[in-house]
C-alpha positions in Angstrom: 84.9 -113.4 -1.5 84.8 -112.8 2.3 85.8 -109.4 3.5 88.3 -111.1 5.8 90.1 -112.5 2.8 89.8 -110.0 0.1 93.1 -108.5 -1.1 93.8 -104.9 -0.1 93.9 -102.7 -3.3 96.0 -100.1 -1.5 98.9 -100.5 -4.1 96.6 -99.2 -6.8 95.6 -96.0 -4.9 99.2 -95.5 -3.8 100.3 -95.4 -7.4 97.6 -92.9 -8.2 98.5 -90.6 -5.3 102.3 -90.9 -5.7 102.3 -88.3 -8.5 101.1 -85.7 -6.1 104.0 -86.5 -3.8 106.4 -86.3 -6.7 105.1 -82.8 -7.4 105.6 -81.8 -3.8 109.2 -83.0 -4.0 110.0 -81.1 -7.1 108.3 -78.0 -5.8 110.4 -78.2 -2.6 113.7 -78.7 -4.3 113.5 -76.4 -7.3 110.9 -73.7 -6.6 110.8 -73.3 -2.8 114.5 -74.2 -2.3 113.7 -76.0 1.0 116.9 -78.0 1.1 119.2 -75.1 0.3 117.6 -73.1 3.0 117.9 -75.9 5.6 121.5 -76.5 4.6 122.4 -73.5 6.8 121.0 -75.3 9.8 117.8 -76.7 11.4 114.7 -74.6 11.7 111.4 -75.0 13.6 108.4 -75.8 11.5 107.1 -72.3 12.3 110.3 -70.5 11.3 110.7 -72.6 8.1 107.1 -71.9 7.1 107.5 -68.2 7.7 110.7 -68.0 5.6 109.0 -69.9 2.8 105.8 -67.8 3.2 103.7 -70.9 3.6 100.4 -70.8 5.4 99.5 -73.6 7.9 97.7 -75.9 5.5 100.4 -76.1 2.7 103.1 -76.4 5.4 101.3 -79.3 6.9 101.0 -80.9 3.5 104.6 -80.3 2.5 106.8 -81.0 5.5 105.1 -84.3 6.6 105.6 -85.5 3.0 109.3 -84.7 3.0 109.7 -86.4 6.3 107.8 -89.5 5.0 110.2 -89.5 2.0 113.1 -89.7 4.6 114.5 -86.4 3.2 113.8 -84.3 6.3 113.6 -85.3 10.0 113.0 -83.7 13.3 116.0 -83.3 15.6 116.0 -83.5 19.4 114.9 -79.8 19.6 111.9 -80.7 17.3 113.4 -78.7 14.5 113.3 -79.7 10.9 116.7 -80.7 9.5 118.0 -82.4 6.4 118.5 -86.2 6.6 121.6 -87.9 5.2 119.6 -88.9 2.2 118.2 -85.4 1.8 121.6 -83.9 1.4 121.7 -85.2 -2.2 119.1 -82.5 -2.9 121.3 -79.6 -1.8 122.8 -77.8 -4.8 126.2 -77.2 -3.0 126.5 -80.9 -2.2 128.9 -82.9 -4.3 127.6 -85.0 -5.8 123.9 -84.2 -5.9 120.8 -85.1 -7.9 119.4 -81.6 -8.4 120.3 -81.6 -12.0 118.6 -84.9 -12.6 115.4 -84.0 -10.7 115.4 -80.6 -12.4 114.6 -82.2 -15.7 111.0 -82.4 -14.4 110.8 -79.1 -12.6 108.7 -77.3 -15.2 106.1 -80.0 -15.6 102.7 -78.3 -15.5 101.6 -80.3 -12.6 104.6 -79.2 -10.6 104.1 -75.5 -11.5 100.5 -75.8 -10.5 101.5 -77.4 -7.2 103.9 -74.5 -6.5 101.2 -72.0 -7.0 98.8 -73.9 -4.7 101.5 -74.1 -2.0 102.3 -70.4 -2.1 98.7 -69.3 -2.2 97.1 -72.1 -0.1 95.1 -73.1 -3.1 94.7 -72.0 -6.7 95.1 -68.4 -7.8 91.4 -68.3 -8.6 89.6 -69.9 -5.6 86.8 -71.7 -7.5 89.4 -73.7 -9.4 90.2 -76.9 -7.6 87.5 -76.6 -5.0 85.9 -79.5 -6.7 83.9 -81.3 -4.1 83.0 -79.0 -1.2 80.9 -75.9 -0.7 82.7 -72.5 -1.3 81.6 -69.6 0.9 78.0 -68.6 0.7 77.6 -69.9 -2.9 76.1 -73.2 -4.0 77.9 -76.5 -3.5 79.5 -78.0 -6.6 77.6 -81.1 -5.5 74.3 -79.4 -6.2 74.9 -79.7 -9.9 73.2 -83.0 -10.9 75.9 -83.9 -13.5 78.8 -83.2 -11.2 77.2 -85.0 -8.3 76.5 -88.1 -10.3 80.0 -88.2 -11.8 81.7 -87.8 -8.4 79.4 -90.0 -6.4 79.6 -92.9 -8.9 83.3 -92.4 -9.1 83.6 -93.1 -5.4 81.1 -96.0 -5.5 83.7 -98.7 -6.1 85.8 -97.6 -3.2 82.7 -97.4 -1.0 81.4 -100.8 -1.9 84.8 -102.3 -1.1 85.3 -100.6 2.3 81.7 -100.4 3.5 81.4 -104.0 4.6 84.7 -103.8 6.5 83.6 -100.6 8.2 80.2 -102.0 9.1 81.8 -105.1 10.6 84.0 -102.9 12.9 81.3 -100.3 13.9 79.4 -101.0 17.2 76.5 -103.4 16.9 73.4 -101.3 17.9 69.7 -101.3 17.9 69.5 -97.5 17.8 70.2 -94.9 15.1 73.1 -94.1 12.9 73.6 -90.7 11.3 75.9 -90.9 8.2 77.0 -87.3 7.5 77.9 -86.5 3.9 77.4 -90.2 3.3 77.6 -90.0 -0.5 76.7 -93.4 -2.1 75.1 -94.6 1.2 76.9 -97.9 1.1 78.4 -97.5 4.6 74.8 -97.0 5.9 73.3 -99.8 3.9 76.0 -102.3 5.0 75.7 -101.2 8.7 71.9 -101.7 8.6 72.3 -105.1 7.1 74.3 -106.3 10.2 72.0 -104.4 12.6 68.6 -105.6 11.6 66.7 -103.7 14.3 68.5 -100.4 13.7 67.5 -97.3 11.7 69.7 -94.7 10.0 69.7 -91.3 8.3 71.9 -90.5 5.3 72.6 -86.7 5.1 73.9 -85.2 1.9 73.1 -82.7 -0.8 69.9 -83.4 -2.8 71.6 -84.2 -6.0 73.9 -86.7 -4.3 70.9 -88.4 -2.6 69.3 -88.9 -6.0 72.2 -91.2 -6.9 72.2 -92.7 -3.4 68.5 -93.6 -3.8 69.3 -95.4 -7.1 72.1 -97.4 -5.4 69.9 -98.2 -2.4 67.4 -99.7 -4.8 70.1 -101.9 -6.3 71.3 -102.9 -2.9 67.8 -103.9 -1.8 67.4 -106.0 -4.9 70.8 -107.7 -4.5 69.3 -110.9 -3.0 71.5 -110.7 0.1 69.6 -111.8 3.2 67.9 -108.8 4.8 68.9 -106.3 2.1 65.2 -105.9 1.1 64.5 -104.4 4.6 67.1 -101.7 4.4 65.1 -99.1 2.4 62.4 -99.1 5.1 65.0 -98.3 7.8 66.9 -95.5 6.2 65.9 -91.9 5.7 67.6 -89.9 2.9 67.8 -86.4 4.4 68.9 -83.5 2.1 70.8 -80.8 4.0 73.9 -78.8 4.7 76.0 -80.2 7.6 77.6 -76.8 8.2 74.3 -74.9 8.8 71.3 -77.2 9.2 70.1 -78.8 12.4 71.3 -82.4 12.6 69.0 -85.1 13.9 69.8 -86.7 17.2 71.6 -90.0 17.0 73.3 -92.8 18.8 76.2 -93.2 16.4 77.5 -90.7 13.9 79.7 -91.7 11.0 82.1 -89.2 9.4 83.7 -91.0 6.5 86.2 -89.3 4.3 84.8 -86.0 5.7 87.2 -84.0 7.9 89.9 -84.2 5.3 87.9 -82.0 2.9 88.0 -79.0 5.3 90.5 -76.6 6.9 91.2 -76.9 10.6 88.8 -74.2 11.8 85.9 -75.9 9.9 86.9 -79.3 11.4 86.6 -77.8 14.9 83.2 -76.4 14.0 82.0 -79.7 12.6 83.3 -81.6 15.7 81.2 -79.4 17.9 78.1 -79.8 15.7 78.5 -83.5 15.6 79.0 -83.7 19.3 75.7 -81.8 19.9 73.9 -84.3 17.7 74.9 -87.3 19.8 72.7 -88.6 22.5 74.2 -89.5 25.9 76.7 -92.4 25.5 76.6 -91.7 21.7 79.8 -92.1 19.6 81.3 -90.4 16.6 83.3 -92.7 14.3 85.7 -91.3 11.8 86.9 -93.4 8.8 89.8 -91.8 7.1 93.5 -92.0 6.3 95.5 -90.5 9.2 98.9 -88.9 9.5 101.3 -90.2 12.2 100.9 -88.1 15.4 104.6 -87.2 14.9 103.6 -85.6 11.5 106.3 -87.5 9.6 104.3 -89.9 7.5 103.2 -92.5 6.5 104.1 -91.9 2.8 100.8 -93.3 1.5 98.9 -90.7 3.6 101.1 -87.8 2.8 100.7 -88.5 -0.9 96.9 -88.7 -0.3 97.1 -85.4 1.6 98.8 -83.8 -1.4 96.0 -85.0 -3.6 93.4 -83.6 -1.3 95.2 -80.3 -1.0 94.8 -79.9 -4.8 91.0 -80.7 -4.9 89.5 -79.7 -1.6 89.9 -77.1 1.2 91.5 -79.7 3.5 94.3 -82.2 3.9 94.9 -85.4 5.9 95.1 -85.0 9.7 96.6 -87.0 12.5 94.6 -89.0 15.0 96.0 -86.5 17.7 94.5 -83.6 15.7 91.1 -85.3 15.6 91.3 -86.1 19.3 91.9 -82.4 20.1 88.8 -81.4 18.2 86.8 -84.1 20.0 88.1 -83.1 23.4 87.3 -79.4 22.7 83.8 -80.5 21.7 83.2 -82.2 25.1 83.8 -85.8 23.8 86.2 -88.4 25.2 88.5 -89.8 22.5 89.0 -93.6 22.6 92.6 -94.6 21.9 91.8 -97.6 19.7 92.7 -97.3 16.0 91.2 -100.0 13.7 92.8 -100.4 10.3 90.5 -101.2 7.4 91.9 -101.1 3.8 93.2 -98.6 1.2 95.4 -97.0 4.0 92.2 -96.1 5.9 91.3 -96.7 9.5 88.7 -96.0 12.1 88.9 -93.9 15.3 86.1 -92.9 17.6 85.1 -90.7 20.6 82.3 -91.0 23.1 79.8 -88.6 24.7 79.7 -89.3 28.4 
């Protein structure tokens, strides 16, 4: 089936991620008492976060989600206030639905979400940091079994999205650096439509072992030109946070920034900018919050899921643009939708 006509499987992933949004809602109503607190009057995001003792990351996971659910909104003074719908979650409101929603408030997933919100992660840090490097210790993706399980778990999504991404990336005869490229499918598909180009796939060694197997299958697929791809791609083991990055014309950061806290994202933007040649471009493929930080719901649910398993969350296009500008890049305003509630944005090195 042509990528232009394949159905978007987003309803499937939305159902998966919706349970994380439900846990956020129950945590807000019954454990953090967000709606009872705001019933006294609107509060700025900073003041509300301070009163609830929430750090920046959990606050930026919780409040955009409640806005996306149409339970909170921003007033003309940019303060958070309860919407007309949200008043049904105030205990002093008559009638209200707090008794009904309270039937699920002690669900283990909800209780775990509360702890993560209050502590900006699990009580014991190694728990839940499933897919990214923690401190100076080894990466979980250095374990061959974990790396294989997770990389193959993402392979279906990558195979679906990679041809769409490749079709929307610039046509180029130069070099593509795919950072933390996982399966490698985005690189392989881009090389297929750019037959004179070369690429480097950077990831942890155990991940690249799986990527090499998938590359072999890709080369043997019988698709025109697929057999040339292995000769044009380098599988480079490394750590994007510390190792020197090869110079490149295009840099792809797919599902990458959302694994990391804001400070690390700024650091990565600077490192990626330094790897670009003049007129080079960084392309980010991810699910983005609205710049107004009030949705969309599919992305706030995804952000809640990421909050539970990584050090990051979903970010807005505006947040990415600030990192790029600070790194000396010029953000481009175009936003290209792909599928699964993902899209592409990019910035250029002048």
